[in-house]
PASEBA-1860 file (N, C-alpha, C; in nm, 3 decimals):
! residues 58
1> XXXXXXXX> -9.490/7.059/13.444/-9.360/7.079/13.547/-9.338/7.218/13.495 ~ -9.308/7.286/13.601/-9.257/7.421/13.598/-9.118/7.452/13.526 ~ -9.091/7.552/13.500/-8.954/7.575/13.446/-8.852/7.588/13.574 ~ -8.904/7.635/13.670/-8.800/7.617/13.783/-8.808/7.469/13.826 ~ -8.884/7.391/13.828/-8.888/7.244/13.867/-8.795/7.184/13.775 ~ -8.799/7.225/13.644/-8.703/7.143/13.564/-8.576/7.192/13.575 ~ -8.524/7.312/13.605/-8.412/7.373/13.623/-8.344/7.298/13.776 ~ -8.457/7.297/13.883/-8.401/7.223/13.999/-8.365/7.040/13.969
9> XXXXXXXX> -8.447/7.033/13.877/-8.405/6.868/13.855/-8.268/6.868/13.809 ~ -8.243/6.945/13.682/-8.130/6.953/13.636/-8.005/6.962/13.681 ~ -8.046/7.072/13.810/-7.924/7.116/13.914/-7.896/6.975/13.994 ~ -7.992/6.943/14.065/-7.967/6.820/14.114/-7.915/6.700/14.051 ~ -7.940/6.675/13.927/-7.878/6.565/13.830/-7.709/6.606/13.824 ~ -7.683/6.722/13.792/-7.546/6.759/13.800/-7.489/6.737/13.933 ~ -7.538/6.778/14.047/-7.472/6.742/14.174/-7.455/6.582/14.208 ~ -7.568/6.506/14.159/-7.527/6.363/14.178/-7.453/6.322/14.117
17> XXXXXXXX> -7.442/6.353/13.986/-7.327/6.303/13.885/-7.178/6.341/13.922 ~ -7.166/6.443/13.974/-7.033/6.526/14.015/-6.995/6.472/14.153 ~ -7.068/6.394/14.223/-7.052/6.291/14.356/-7.042/6.415/14.476 ~ -7.155/6.508/14.479/-7.143/6.625/14.579/-7.276/6.579/14.648 ~ -7.383/6.508/14.562/-7.488/6.484/14.648/-7.554/6.327/14.632 ~ -7.614/6.276/14.732/-7.668/6.139/14.692/-7.833/6.161/14.650 ~ -7.882/6.042/14.584/-8.009/6.036/14.563/-8.113/6.084/14.667 ~ -8.061/6.022/14.796/-8.120/6.042/14.909/-8.130/6.192/14.975
25> XXXXXXXX> -8.040/6.253/14.925/-8.058/6.407/14.961/-8.163/6.511/14.866 ~ -8.211/6.420/14.776/-8.298/6.488/14.681/-8.443/6.494/14.748 ~ -8.486/6.617/14.744/-8.649/6.598/14.827/-8.747/6.536/14.718 ~ -8.856/6.491/14.803/-8.953/6.409/14.738/-9.053/6.490/14.711 ~ -9.031/6.614/14.678/-9.141/6.710/14.639/-9.222/6.669/14.505 ~ -9.360/6.680/14.503/-9.445/6.629/14.406/-9.439/6.727/14.305 ~ -9.420/6.676/14.185/-9.425/6.757/14.049/-9.544/6.708/13.941 ~ -9.589/6.784/13.876/-9.661/6.739/13.771/-9.609/6.751/13.634
33> XXXXXXXX> -9.612/6.628/13.572/-9.553/6.620/13.432/-9.639/6.659/13.322 ~ -9.759/6.643/13.315/-9.830/6.683/13.191/-9.968/6.730/13.246 ~ -9.987/6.777/13.357/-10.115/6.825/13.433/-10.195/6.731/13.465 ~ -10.158/6.586/13.454/-10.226/6.450/13.496/-10.136/6.375/13.591 ~ -10.004/6.356/13.511/-9.945/6.259/13.587/-9.831/6.309/13.689 ~ -9.852/6.248/13.808/-9.783/6.289/13.928/-9.627/6.217/13.927 ~ -9.525/6.291/13.952/-9.407/6.225/13.981/-9.350/6.311/14.113 ~ -9.214/6.254/14.156/-9.148/6.329/14.228/-9.024/6.392/14.187
41> XXXXXXXX> -8.978/6.493/14.270/-8.830/6.557/14.192/-8.720/6.443/14.206 ~ -8.731/6.336/14.317/-8.640/6.257/14.311/-8.643/6.164/14.204 ~ -8.760/6.104/14.193/-8.790/6.021/14.073/-8.735/6.082/13.943 ~ -8.765/6.177/13.903/-8.698/6.275/13.781/-8.573/6.274/13.754 ~ -8.516/6.309/13.894/-8.361/6.317/13.887/-8.312/6.167/13.889 ~ -8.340/6.093/13.942/-8.327/5.923/13.918/-8.312/5.882/13.778 ~ -8.428/5.919/13.719/-8.446/5.917/13.574/-8.329/5.960/13.487 ~ -8.299/6.081/13.506/-8.207/6.188/13.437/-8.095/6.130/13.470
49> XXXXXXXX> -8.031/6.083/13.570/-7.890/6.039/13.603/-7.896/5.915/13.513 ~ -7.993/5.831/13.518/-7.979/5.693/13.441/-7.967/5.726/13.296 ~ -8.052/5.817/13.227/-8.043/5.861/13.103/-7.909/5.917/13.048 ~ -7.837/6.005/13.136/-7.720/6.033/13.109/-7.597/5.940/13.134 ~ -7.616/5.853/13.209/-7.527/5.752/13.223/-7.517/5.658/13.109 ~ -7.646/5.614/13.073/-7.653/5.530/12.940/-7.611/5.604/12.806 ~ -7.625/5.740/12.802/-7.578/5.820/12.695/-7.423/5.813/12.690 ~ -7.358/5.815/12.806/-7.213/5.820/12.809/-7.164/5.692/12.785
57> XX> -7.224/5.582/12.809/-7.187/5.453/12.804/-7.219/5.399/12.654 ~ -7.316/5.454/12.599/-7.321/5.401/12.461/-7.242/5.478/12.333
END
């Protein structure tokens, strides 16, 4: 994943947690996580939201 893609994922995560966007509004753009594993920005944002929610609740 490039630096720009990582920043984009963090920005969408913040917008979702703030209630300004929904997960459906996040693009399905494909990203490479480690030069082999494919994912999408939407999946990665969903994972980040879950991680942050768990961190707050524990």
